[in-house]
LUMSE-731701 format. One record per residue: residue in one letter; x negated, y, z negated of N, C-alpha, C, CB in turn. Coordinates in steps of 0.1 Angstrom, whole numbers, plus 5000, padded with zeros to 4 digits. Glycine has a CB too. Layout:
N
AXYZXYZXYZXYZ
...
REM end
This chain:
482
M499249885000500050005000499150135000501050004988
E499650235008498950355008499550444997498950425022
W498650514989499150594979498850744981498450554965
E499750834977499550974978499351024963500751044985
V498351114962498051174949498751304948496451194947
V499351334936499951454934499351524921501551434931
I498851644923498151714912498651854910496551714915
G498851894898499152024894498152064883500652044890
L497752194883496752234873497352344864495452284879
E497052334851497352444841495952484836498252384829
T495752614839494352664835494552774824493652724847
H493752754814493752854803492552944805493652784789
V492853074807491753174809491753264797492053254822
Q490653274790490553364779490253504784489353324769
L491053594780490953734785489853804778492353804783
S489353904785488053974781488354094771487254014792
T489354084763489554194753488554174741491054184748
K488354284735487454284723488154224711486954424720
S489454244710490154194698491254094703490854314691
K491854034693492753914696494053974701492953834684
I494953884706496153924713497153984703496753804720
F497253934691498253984681497654044668499253874678
S496354064668495654114656494454194660495254004646
G493854274651492754354654491354274652492754474646
A491454154648490254074646489454054659490553934640
S488154044657487254034669487453904676485754044665
A487453914690487553794698486153744703488453824710
A485153804697483753764701483453614698482753854695
F482553564706482153424705480853404696481953354718
G480753304688479553264682479353304668478453314690
A480353364661480153404647480253284638481253514644
E479853304626479953204615481453164614479353254602
P481753034611483152994610484053084601483252854605
N485253124606486253194598485853334594486553114586
T484853394601484453534599485153624608482953554600
H485853574618486653654628488053614626486153644642
A488553594614489953554612490553654601490053404608
C491553724605492153824596493453764590492453954603
P494153834581495453774576496453734586496053884567
V496553804597497453774608497053634614497553874619
D495753614616495353484622495553374612493853494626
L495453404599495553304589497053274586494853344576
A497953354591499353334589499753354575499853194594
L499153454568499453484554500853554554498453574548
P501653524543503053584542503053734544503653544529
G504053774552504253924554503453984565503953994541
C502553904571501753964582502453944595500353894583
L502554054603503254054615502354074627504454164615
P502654014639501854034651502154164658502153914660
V501054224663501154344672500454314685500554474664
L501154334696500654294709499454384714501754294719
N498454324719497254384725497554434739496054294724
E497554564741497854624754496854584765497954784753
G495654564761494554524770494854384776493254524764
A495454294768495754164773496854174784496254074762
V497854264782498954284791498454334804500054374785
E497554434803496954494815496254394824495954614811
R495554304817494754194824495754104831493854124815
A496854074825497853984831498454054843498953954821
I498654184843499154264854498154254866499454414850
K496954274862495854264873495954134880494454284867
F496054024872496053894878497253874887496053784867
G498453914883499653914891499453984904500853964883
L498854104904498654184916497654114925498154324913
A496654044919495653984927496153864935494453944918
I497153794930497653674937498953694944497853564927
G499353824945500553864952501853814945500553804966
A501853804932502953754924503853874920502453684912
K505053834914505953934908505453954894507453894910
V505154074890504954114876506254144870503854224875
A506654074860508054084854508154224847508353974845
N509154294849509354424842509754384827510454504848
K510354274825510654224812510254084810512254244809
S509454054800509153914796509253904781507753884801
V509353774776509753754762508653654756511153694761
F508253684744507353594737508253494729506453664728
A507753364729508553264722507653184712509153164732
R508253114703507453034694507552884699508053034680
K506352834701506152694706505752614694505052684718
N506652534689506552464676505852334677507852444669
Y504752314670504152184669503152184657503452134682
F502852074652501852074640500452034645502351974629
Y499552104641498152074643497352144632497652114658
P496352084626495652144615495052274617494452044611
D494652304630494052434633495052544638492952424643
L496352514636497452604640498152654627498452534650
P497652754621498052794607499552814606497352914603
K500152884616501652914615502552794617501953024625
G501952684623502852574626503552594639503852554615
Y503252704646503752734659502752824667505152804659
Q502852824680501952904688502853014695501252824699
I502453134695503153244702502753234716502853384696
S503753204725503553184739504753254747503453034743
Q504853224759506053264767506553144774505653374778
F507853134775508553014781509453054792509252944770
E510653084789511653114800511353234808513053124794
H510753334801510553464808509053504808511353574802
P508253444817506753474817506453614823506053374825
V505253664821504953794826504553794841503753844818
V504153684846503753674860504553554866502253654862
I505253584878506053484884505653464899507553514883
G505353334903504953304916503553344920505953384926
G503353374933502053404938501353284944501153464927
S500253304950499553194957498053224957500053164971
L497253114960495853124961495353044973495153084948
T494553104982494053034993492553014991494353115007
F492052894995490652864991490152755001490552814977
P488852745002488252645011488152515003486852685016
V488252395010488152265004486952195011489452185004
E486052145003484852075008485151925008483552115001
N485151855019485251715019483851645016485751665033
A483951515012482651445009481751435022483051305004
D482351435034481651415046481051545051482451355057
G481251655043480651785047481551875055479451755056
T482751825060483651905066484451985056484651815075
S485152085061485952165052487252215059485152285047
Y488252255051489452315056489952415045490452205059
T490952495049491552595040492852545035491752725048
K493152565022494352525016494952635008494052405006
T496252645008496952745000497852674990497852835009
V497752704977498552654966499352764960497652584956
N500652734959501552824952501552814937503052804957
L501652924930501652924916503052934911500753034911
T503352864900504652874894504753004885504852754885
R503653024877503753134867502453154861504853094856
A502353264854501153284845501753354832500053364851
H501453304821502053364809500953384798503153274803
L501253484790500353524779500653434767500453674775
E499553404759499753324747498453344739500053174750
E498553294726497453294717496753154717497853334703
D495453154715494753024714494952974699493253034717
A494652844698494652784684493252794679495152634684
G493052744666491652734661490952614666491752734645
K490052574658489152464662488852364650487852514668
S489052234652488652144642487152114644489552014643
V486452114633485052094633484651964626484252214627
H484051864633483751734627482351724624484251624636
G481951654613480651614610479751714602479951594622
V480251834600479451934592479351874577480052074592
V480451834572480451764559480851624562481451834549
H479951524557480151384560481551334556479051304553
G482251274566483551214563484651314563483451144551
K484451444566485451534565485551624578485251634553
T486751684580486951774591487151914586488051724600
G486452004592486652144588487452224598485352214586
I488052334594488852414603488152554605490252434598
D487852594617487352724621488452804628486052704629
L488852914622489952984628489453114636490953024617
N488153114639487653234647488353244660486153214649
R488653124666489353124679490853144678489052994687
A491453124667492853134665493353284669493353104651
G494253294678494753424682493953494694494653514670
T492953424699492253484711493253484722490953414714
P493253594731494253604741493953514753494253744746
L494953434757494953344768495953384779495153204764
L495553364792496553364802496553224808496153474814
E497753164806497853024811498453034825498752934802
I497752974835498152984849498552844854496953044858
V499752834859500352704862500652694877501652684854
T500152594884500452574898501652484901499152514905
E502152494913503052384917502252264920503752434930
P502852144919502152014922501851994936502951894916
E500952074942500752084957499352034961500952214962
M498551994951497251944955497251794957496151984944
R496551744967496651604970495251524969497151594985
S494351584963493051524961492251594950492151514974
A491251524944490351584934489651704941489451484928
A489251684953488551794960489351924961488051744974
E490651904964491552024965491652084951492951984970
A491752004940491852064927490552144923492051944917
V489452084927488152154924488052284932486952064927
G488452274945488452394953489352504947488952364967
Y490552474943491452564936490852624924492752504933
A490252534915489752584902488552674904489252464894
K487652644914486552734917487052874922485652674927
A488052874931488552994936489253084925489552974948
L489953014917490653084906489553144896491552984898
H488553064893487453114884486753234890486452994882
D486453224903485853344910486753464909485553304924
L488053444911488953554911489053624898490353514916
V489253544887489453614874488153684869489853504863
V487053634873485753704870485653824879484553604872
W485953814892485853924901486654044897486353874915
I487954024892488754134889488554174874490254094891
G487654114867487254154854488154124843487054304855
I488954024844489953994833489353884823491253954838
S488253824828487653714819486153704824488353584821
D485353654814483953624818483853484824482953644806
G484953404823484953274829483953174824484753284843
D483353204812482253114807482852974803481553184795
M482552874811483152744808482552674796483052664821
Q481252704794480652634782481252684769479152664783
K481752804769482352854757483852824756482153014756
G484352764767485752724767486652844771486252684753
N486052944778486853054782487553034795485953174784
F487352924802488052884814488152734814487352934827
R489252674811489452534810490752484816489352484795
C490652364822491852324830492452194824491352284844
D493752184825494552064822495052014836495652084812
A494751894839495151834852496351734850493951764859
N497451764857498551674857498451594869499951754856
V498351464867498051364878499151264879496651304877
S499551234891500451124893500251064907501951164892
I500750944910500650884923502050844928499650764924
R502150824941503450774946503150704960504550884948
P503950614964503750554977503850654988504750434980
K502950654998502950755008504250755015501850715019
G504850875017506150895023507250905013506450785032
Q507050875000508050884990508251024986507750794978
K509451074984509651214980509551234965510951264985
E510051134957510151144943508751134937511051034937
F508451214927507151214920507051084911506951334912
G505851034910505650934900505450984886504350854904
T505250904876505050944862503651004861505250824852
R503651124855502351194854501751184841502551344857
T500451194841499651204829498951334829498651084827
E498651394817497951524816496551494810498751624808
I495451544818494151534813493751664807493151484824
K493451674794493351804787491851854787493851784773
N491751984787490552054783489352014792490252034769
L489452024805488351994814487552134816488751934827
N486352144811485652264811484452264821485152304798
S484452184831483452194842484152134854482152114838
F483652184866484252144879483851994881483752234890
K482651954877482251814878483151724870480751804874
F483451764858484351674850485751674855484351724835
L486151784861487551794866487651694878487851934872
Q486651694887486751594898486651454893485551624908
A485651424884485451284880486751234872484251274871
A487351324864488451284856489651244865488851394846
I489951334875491051304884490851174892491251424894
E489651164897489351044905489450914897487851044911
Y489050914884489150804875490650774873488450824862
E491350884869492850864866493650814878493350994861
V493250854890493950804902493750654903493550874914
R492450614901492150464902492850384891490650444901
R492950444879493550374868495050354871493350454855
Q495750464875497150454878497450354889497750584881
I496650354899496850254910496750114905495850284922
E495750094897495449964891496649914882494149954883
V497150004874498249974865499449934873498650094856
I499850004883501049974891500849854899501350094900
T499749834906499549714914499449584906498249724922
E499149604893499149484884500549464877498049494874
G501549534882502849514877503249604865503049374873
G502349684860502649774849503349904852501349794841
K503549984842504150124845503150224838505550134838
V503050334846502250444840503150514829501950554851
V502450534818503150594807502850744806502750534793
Q503850834805503650974804502851004791504951054804
A501651054792500751074781499751184783500050944777
T499251234772498151334773496851254771498251444762
R495851274780494651194779493451284779494551104792
L492351234774491051304773490051234782490551314759
Y489151314788488151254797486851244789487851344809
D486251124789484951094783483951094793485050964774
P483051194795482051194805480951094804481451334806
D480751054791479650954789480050814794479350944774
R481350784793481850654798482550674812482750594788
D482750794816483450824829484750754829482550784841
E485550794819486950734819487850834811486950594812
T489150814813490150894805490650794795491250954814
R491050844783491650764773492850844767490650724762
E493850764762495050824757494850894744496150724756
M495351024743495251104731496551104723494851244735
R497651114730498951114724500051104735499251234715
S501251064731502251054741502551204745503550984735
K502951214758503151354763504451414759503051344779
E504451534753505651594750506351664762505451704739
D507651674761508351764771508651894764509651694776
S509151994772509352124766510352124755509852224777
M511352034755512352024745511751994731513451924748
D510651914732509951874719509351994712508951764722
Y509052094719508452214712509452314706507552284722
R510752284708511752374702511452524704511952344687
Y511252564717511052704720512152784715510752714735
F511852904710512953004708512253144707513752984695
P512853254711512253384711511753414698513253494716
D510453474698509853514685510553634679508353534687
P511153624667511853744662510953854657512753694650
D509653824656508753934652508154014663507553874645
L508553984676508054054687509154094696506953964695
L509154224700510154274709509854224723510154424709
P510854224732510554184746509454284752511754194755
L508654224760507554304767508154374779506354214771
I508154504779508654584790507454654797509654694785
I507354624810506254674819506954754830505454554825
S506654884829507354974839506654964852507255124834
D507355004863506755014876505555104877507855054886
E505655214869504555314869503255244863504955434860
W503455164853502255094847501655004857502655014834
I502554934865502054844875501254914886503254764881
E501855034890501155104901499855164896502055224905
E499855214883498655274878497555164877498855334864
T497855044873496954934872496454894886497554804866
K497354894896496954864910495854964915498254874919
K495955084911495055184916493655154911495455324912
G493555094899492255064893491654934897492355074878
M492354854905491954724909490754734919493054644916
P489754644917488654634927489154574940487454554922
E488454594951488754534964488654384962487754574975
L489654304966489754164964488754094973491154114965
P488353974969487353894977487653874992487053764971
H488953834994489253805008489253935017490653735009
A489754045010489754175018488354225021490554275010
M487454205011486054245013485354165024485254235000
R485654035024485053945034485453985048485353795031
E486754005049487254045062486654185067488854065062
R486554275058485954405061484554395065486154505049
L483754325057482354305060482054235073481654235048
Q482854135076482754065089482954165100483653945089
K483954245098484354335109483354455110485754395107
E482954515099482154635099480654605102482254705086
M480154495097478754455098478454345108478154435085
D479554285114479354175123478654055117478554225136
L479054025105478453915097479253785100478453945082
S478453675099479053545101479953505088478053435103
E480753405090481553365078480653305067482553255082
A479653235071478753185061478053295053477653095068
D477653405060476953515054477953575043476553615064
T479153605048480053675039480453585027481353715047
Q480653455029481053365018479953375007481253225023
Q478653365011477653365001477453494995476353315008
L477453605003477153734998478353794989476953835009
T479453734990480653774981480953664972481853814990
S480053574968480353464959480653524945479253364958
S480153644942480553714930480653864933479453684918
R481353934925481554074927480254154926482654134917
E479454114916478154174914477254164926477454124901
L477254044931476354014943476854094955476353864947
A478254104957478854174968478454324967480354154968
V478554384955478154524953476654544956478554564939
Y475854454951474354454954474154454969473654344947
F474754364976474554354990475054484997475254234996
E476254534994476754645001475954774999478254664998
T475454784986474654904983473354894991474254904968
T472754774992471554765000471754785015470954614998
A472854725020473154735034473454885038474254645038
N474054955030474455095033473255185033475455145023
A472055145027470855225026469755185035470355225011
V470055085044468955045053469455065068468654895051
K468455065077468755085091469054945097467555145098
D468454845092468654705097469454625088467254645099
K470854615091471754545082471454395081473154565087
K471054335093470654195093469554165084470354145107
A468554255083467454235074467854225060466354345076
A468854315056469454315043470054175040470454425041
V470854125049471453985048470353885045472253955060
N469353885054468353785053467553785040467353795065
W467253915036466453925023467253885011466054075022
I468553915011469353874999469553724999470653954999
R469953675011470253525011468953445009470953495024
G467853505013466553435012465853474999465653475023
E465053574999464153614988464853634975463353734992
V465953714975466553754963467253634956467653864966
L468053564964468753444958467853334953469853394967
S466753314961465753214957465153244944464653204968
Q464753374942464153414930465153414918463553564931
L466353454921467353444910467553294905468653504915
N467653204915467853064912466653004905468152984925
A465453044910464252984904464053034889463053024912
T464453154886464253214873465553204864463753354874
E466653144870467853144863468353274858467753044851
T468253374867468553514864469853554871467453614868
D470753624864471953664870471653794879473053704859
I472453814889472253924898472354054891473253924910
S473154064880473354184872472054224865474454164862
E471154124863469854144857468654144866469654044845
C468954154879467854144889466854254887468454144904
P465554224886464554324883464354414895463254254880
V464754374907464554464919465954514922463954384931
S466154644920467554704923467854704938467554844917
A469154724940469554724954468854834962471054744955
L468754954956468055064963466555044965468355194956
Q465954974955464554934957464354834969463954874944
L465254734969465154644980465354714994466254534979
A466354804994466554885006465354965010467754985004
A464655025001463455095004462355005009462955174991
I462254885004461254795009461554755023461154665000
I462754725026463254685039462954805049464754645040
N463254925045463055045054461555065057463655165047
K460755035047459255055049458754945059458455035036
M459454835059459054725068459554765082459654585064
T460854815083461454845095460754955103462854885093
D460255055095459555175102458055145104459655295094
G457555025101456254985104455155025094455855045117
T455655075082454655115072453954995066455355195061
I454754885064454254755059454754645068454554735044
N454154535067454654415075455454325065453554335081
Q455954215070456854135062456054075050457354015070
K454754035052453953985041453754085030452653935046
G453554215035453354325025454654345018452954445032
A455754335025457054365018457354255007458254355029
R456954135010457154025000456254054988456853885006
T455054104990454054134980454654244971452754184985
I455254354977455854464969457054404961456354574979
F457854324968459054264961458654194948459854174970
T457554104950457054024938456454114928456053934943
A455754224932455154314922456254384913454354424929
I457354424920458454494912459154384904459454554922
W459354264909460054164901459254134889460154034910
E457954124890457054094879456754214870455854024883
K457454324873457254454865455854504865457654424851
K455154494877453854554879453854694884452954464888
G455054744886455254884891456554894897454154914901
D457055014899458355034905458355144916459355064895
D457155214917456955314928456455254940456055434923
I457255234950456955154962455755224970458155144972
D455755354971454655414978453355394971454955564980
A453355404958452155384950451655244950452455424935
L452655144951452255004952451554974966453454914950
I452155034976451555014989450155064990452455095000
E449955184983448555244983447655164975448655384978
S448055124962447155054953446854914958447755054939
L447754854965447554714969446954704983448854634968
G446754824989446254835003447054765013444854775003
L448354785013449254715022449754795034450454675014
K449254915035449655005046449254935059449155145045
Q450254925068450054855081449254945091451354805087
I448454875098447754955109448654955121446354885113
S449055075125449955095136449355185147451255155132
D448055225145447355305155446955215167446055375148
T447555245178447355165190445855155194448155225202
S445155265194443755255198442955175189443155395199
A443255175176442455095166442754955168442855135152
I444054915171444354775173443754725186445954755174
E443754815197443154775209441654745208443254885220
A440954825200439554795197439354665191438954905189
I440154625181440054495174440354385184440954495162
V441454405192441754295201440654275211443054335209
D440054385216438854365225437754275219438354505229
N437454305207436454225200436854075198436154285186
V438154055195438653915194438553845207440053915189
L438953915218438953845231437453815236439653935242
A436553905233435153885236434553765229434354015234
A435053755216434453645208435153515210434553685193
N436253505218437053385219437353365234438353385211
E436253355243436553345257437153215261435153355265
K436853105253437452975256438952985254436852865247
M439453045243440853055241441553135252441153125227
V440853245256441353325267441553245280440453445270
Q440553155283440753075295441852975293439353005298
E441952915281443052815279444352885281442952755265
Y444553005275445853075277446153095292445853205269
R445153145299445353175313445553055322444153255319
S445152935316445452815324446752745320444352705321
G447552815311448952775308449152725294449352675318
K448152725286448252675272448752785263446952615267
E450052785260450752895252450152895238452252875252
K449752785232449352775218448052865216449052635214
A447352875227446152965226446453105223445352955239
F447653155228448053285225448253305210449353325233
N448953215203449153225189447853225181450053105184
A446953145186445553135179444853275180444753025186
L445053345192444453475193445153575184444553515208
V446453565183447153655174446653635160448753625174
G446453505156445953475142444553535140445953325140
Q443753525150442353575149442453725147441553545162
T443353795155443453935153443953985140444353995164
M444953905135445453945122444453915111446753855119
R443653815112442553795102441553905102441953655105
A441253945115440254055116440754185110439954085131
T442054205109442654325102443154295088443854375111
K442754175083443254135069444754145068442554225059
G445454105079446854105079447554235079447254035067
K446854345082447454475081447954525094446454575075
A447554465105447954515118449454485120447154445130
N450054575128451454565131451654445141452054695138
P452254335136452354215145452954245159453154115138
A453954325159454654355172453654415182455854435170
Q452854515176451854585185450754485189451254705177
V450354405180449254305183449754215194448954215171
N450954165194451454075204451554155218452854025201
A452054275217452154355230450854385236452954485227
I449854425228448554465233447854335238447654535222
L447954225231447254105235447854055249447453985225
K449154055250449754015263449354105275451254015262
K449254235272448854325282447454305287449054465277
K446554285278445154265281444854125287444254275269
L445654025283445453885289445953875303446053775280
Q447053955306447653955319446954045329449053985318
A446054125324445354225332444454155342444554325324
REM end
């Protein structure tokens, strides 16, 4: 039997506010346990929640970025369940009336064979909610501790329609969503800190069947590698269960990367089990059209719009634009460089080559690049106008990267990198090279093209690499053909 995979993702994105969603406690990561938990987070009697305006603004930005409807009125609800790190015994979330409705995301999907295609997934909703705390095991032998630093941090839960049909599509969507929330500045997307984590709802059905099969939910996948591996394992497991005469049980499962398997955590609840009802401590959230328009004015250019513009304005390939806009910081760095140089293609080549290579080798983020965009542009312009050659440009780039100086003209002078572009001086050197290498001259004139490259090399060595290569080539050809 042929099986079709059905996948929907729920993604929890921690919003980049300084304080929590319903209290003034810090939302910063890495503090000592329970030092960022105030009376509201601890659910002490008489403490009431107050909504963080910054969290709402970030939700509006996301809705605008995916072409969704931003609700003028949404409602916070209590989602009731017991867990040791949930002090109130309920989570403040949104249910029937979320802040963002609909929208879609288009993204590339990479197949295992190297081919790719474009996929669009529709989103059901995105709603604001608070995070729970964290159970800490092993600090005290045989006991579990509770750290409430994370309790109350602002989350935007983003829910898709069940429209993905492979692990590769799920990963493609998750990567595109991650890039988008970081691009528009609503989250840092740090997966190691749990600031971007996915729950994958997975089911299978016979190919051609319209009804969905029984789904399982794989919780808290905080890497794209684990997301792919968990879905692939779960698909294999469900097929095996059904083909052996069993039934898939609706359950919440966890992925164990050490054993590359999912295991059951608890039976899966339905919405009725959470006994949702509007939170009486919070008024409905009213978002005016004016607020939406004001937020829209402050939005950065979105990735797809920038890619289309750069391809049109600078005649770039799709591969160039995809890489150069892989992050907003890199896109700004490229555009700043490109707008300050005469040779746009040189800017592309330098950033895709030298800059990204150095960043990867030193594990440096583009925001911390030692060579600024304008410094790179100045280096490229010096190369374009013939002041230095490519080798000299790389030397200058390395010197600035290693903090040996930042004045490009001074570095050119001190390192002796100024290119020889005086025609008469180069002609005199070429004459000496030709006189000293008569055999190579005869080989070239008899049709051996490699001899020409050898003569170029001899000339460059004679000038210690300082001669203008284009002039050397032109003068050599002219004299050899005379």
